[in-house]
N, C-alpha and C positions, 0 to 999 in steps of 0.2 A: 370755688373753693378755693380760702384764704389759706396760703403756705405759713407751716408754722415757724420756718427759718426765722432770726432775727435777719432785717435786712444790711449784710455789707459783712455777717459772719461766719458763715459758710467757710472762707479759709482760714482763719485764725482756728476756727474747730476742728476745722480738719490736721492742722498742723499739730493743735494738743492732742488730739486724741493718735497722733503717730506714736507722739515721743510717748503718751504712756502706754499704747501698746507693745512698743518696744521693748521699755524698761521690764514690763512682767512676760514678757516673748509670747504674748499672743498674737502678734504678728512678726509674721518669720519670711522675709524678703528672699527672693530668689534671685543670687548673686550672677550676673552676665558678665562679657565683652559685648561693648558694642562694636560692630562692621558695619560699612557701607559699601554697597553693590550698585553701581552707576548704571542703569536699563530704562531705556528706551524715554529718554530726559526724565527719569525721574531718578531721584537720589534714594535708594532705597536705607532704610536702615534695619539690618540684619545681630540680635540678640543672640550670642551663643553660651549658653549654659555653664560657667564655671565649675569646675568638679563637688564641690559644696552645693552649688545650683541644683547639678544632677541629683544627688545624694537628699537633699532637701524634695527633688519631683519624686525620687523612686519610694520615698515614706509617703510621701503625700498619695502616693497610688497607691501603694500596700494596704495604707488602715481605709480607703474607696473600694476598697475589692469587695465583692460581692453587694449587698443590696445597702447602700451606704444611707444614715443617717441625713433627715435634710437637715442643711445647717443655718437653716435660715430661722427654724420654727422649733425649738428659740436659739434665738444667736448668740454668739459669744457676746457677752456687756463689753468687756476688755476691748471688743473692735469696734461698738459703738462711736461712730463720730453726732450724729445729728438726728433729732424728728425732722422730715421734711415738710410731712404736709399728715393729715389723718389716714393715707393710705400706703406712704410709702417711709420708710426710713433711709436712712445713709449708711453703711457698715464700710470698715475697712476691707481691701483682698487681704485675706492672712499668706497666701503667698503671691505675693506680688513682685511681676518683674520690673516695673515703672513705679521711682518714684509718688506720693500721693493718689497707686488706683483707690476709687473709688467705689463702691457696690450701692445702686437705688433698688431698692427688694422691697418690693411690696409686702404688707403686715399679713395681711390673711393669705392660704396657698393660692395662687393660680399659676396655671399653667403655662410655661415658658414660649408655648405655641401657639400660644393666643395671640391676638390681633393688639398691640395697641389702645389704649382706649384714653377716654377725656382725663383720668388721675394719672395715667402715665405721663402725659404731656406736661399736664400741671406738677409732675415734678418734677421731671425733666427741665424746666423751663425755669423753677427757682432755684437748681442748681446752676444752672450755665450764665442764669444772670449776675450771679455773684463771683464763678470762677470760668476764666475764660477756659475753657477747655473741650472734649473730644469727648460725645458720648454715644456708646454703640450699643446698638444690641445683638445677638444671636439667636435668629430664631430657630432655635431647634439644635439637636446632634449634630447634625450634619453643617451646621452652619457656623460650630466650634462652642457650642455652652455645655456647659461643664455639669450645672443642673439643672434641676425640672422645675424648682420654681422662681417666676417671673420675676428677673432683676435686669436692670440696664448696668451700665457701665461709664466710668466716669474717669478721664487724664488729664493733667494739666498740658497746656499748648504754652510754646512749643515744644513737641514731643521730644527735640534731643536738647531740650535747654536754651538752645542759641539758633537764632533762623528764620528759614520760613514755618510756621503754623503745623505742617505737615507734609512730607514729601511729595502726597499728591496735589500739593496748592500749586506746586511748579508746572504741572499738567494742566489742570482747570481751568488756573488764569489765562488759558489762552481762549475761554470761551466766555468769558464776563460779562463782557458786552452784550453779551444772548439774553434773552430772555424765554421764562416757561421750564419745560420738563426734556432736558438735555441730554446727549451725549458727547462725551471728551473724546475725539479723533484718536490723542496718545496716550487710550484706555485701552487695549486689546481684552479687556472680560466684559462680560457682557455688563450692563451698571443703566442705572437713570438717575442724574442729578440735578437738583433745582439751586438758585441762587437765593439767600436771604436778604432781606433788607437791613442795611446798618444799623437803622434805630431799633430793631422789631427789638432788642431786650434791653429796650431802655428804660427808664422809670417811666410810669406812666401806661406802660407799652400793655395791649395783652396778645402776646404771642400764640398762647394755646390752642382759638381755633385755627390759626391761619397756617401753624403744622401739623397738626391734625388733617388738614387737609390738603397739604402736601405730602404728605405721608400715605396716604388712600392713593394719590395720584403714583408716586413714586412704586409703589407696589403693584396696581396695577398694568403699568408701562413696561415692566418688567416681567409680568407673566403670571402674578401674585394675585390670588382672590379668597374671598372669605366664603369658608365654611360652616356651617353650624352643626353644632357638637353640643350636644345633653344642654341646648339654651346658649351655650355661648360661644362667641367667633372665634374660630380657627384661622389658621394661613392655610391654602392650598400646599405649600409646598415650603420648604427652608430657604429662609435667606438673611442678608445682614443689612441693618442701618446704623447710617454713620452720622449725627448732625453737630454740628461747630456753630459759633456766632455766623457763622457769612453762609454754610452750603449744607444738605442734605443730600446722602446718598442713598440708593440702593442698590442692593446688589443676590443677583437669585445663585444658589448653591445642590450641586448636586452630590458633593460629599466632602467630609469635613479635612481630609490628608492629601497631600500631594507627595507620594511616592515615601511615605513615612514620617512626613514633615505635617504637624498639625497645623491647619490656618482658620484662624476666626476673623472678625472683622478689623479688627485693628492692622493683617494684611494691607486691606484694601483703602487704608490711608497710607500703606507705602511702607508700615514696621511688621517684622516678621522677626521669630523666635526661634531657632535651632536649637538642637538638645546636644551636638557632638561636630566634630569637626565632619563626620561623614554626610551628616545633614546641611552641613555648609556649604562641601562640598555639590550636594543636593540643586541646593536650591540657585550658587552661583554656577552650574553649567548648565541650566536650563535656563535659567534669566527666573527674576520675580514675576514679573509678568505674563510670562509662561504658565509659570507655577498656578499663577491667581488663576488666569484663565482657564487652565484646567480643572478648576474646582469650582468651577461659577458656571456651570452646565446648561441652564437654560440658554434659551437666545433671548438677546432683545429685540422690543420693538421697532 
């Protein structure tokens, strides 16, 4: 299926959409202060919410109490970024903690726990070919998903604005010479990693089938398999998927929080969020790597 995105247009339309959404107050970024915690050879980025950020988060949770409507059907036109394909649309994350945070959403309802299919990878590749970013997927509530409607998420790289693309790049580069499905010794949480060829997202390449194949290998390696439910393929357990232009990472999950601190897929890239000083002390005291290991409970093969 041919993407609907004009070649090279995503970055500019994302910037214009952000300016528009801010001007009409549709986009409500959550303010935070950035801290660094070095642990297990990784320079973790930990964002702590400001008082105003906490107010906005509390307001969001209050509005979402009870049975919340699906925010993607229909979606807020003021958060619209672009038509990616016939099956997916790009929207701004209304309550973004990281600038230019974008959602890649299915046009019709699909459950977040269903396995990613060819259309999902076509949308993923269309975006990643135009913006050097991190695309991540929270497969289920225990993996950090806050919406039941299937969506991937994308943030630009590098995560800190400068320096390495993600904090965990410093750890995974030590196994860059190896091929196949890998485990990184410095990452103590169960996981499976695959390197991608540098030219995979260049013009003329077709990365969809390759990424779909690696995706299947990754989730099988960490103990996730497909189960059929009402004619659709669901994942057998929650997990997180992270994809950059250089690598793919799969991580199993057993719970959403570490001692009250929510953790989604971004945590496994080395980017964590805490509400206040108490939660900061929790993460700093235990160590970010230990927190990630605690929430990803399945053993890797």
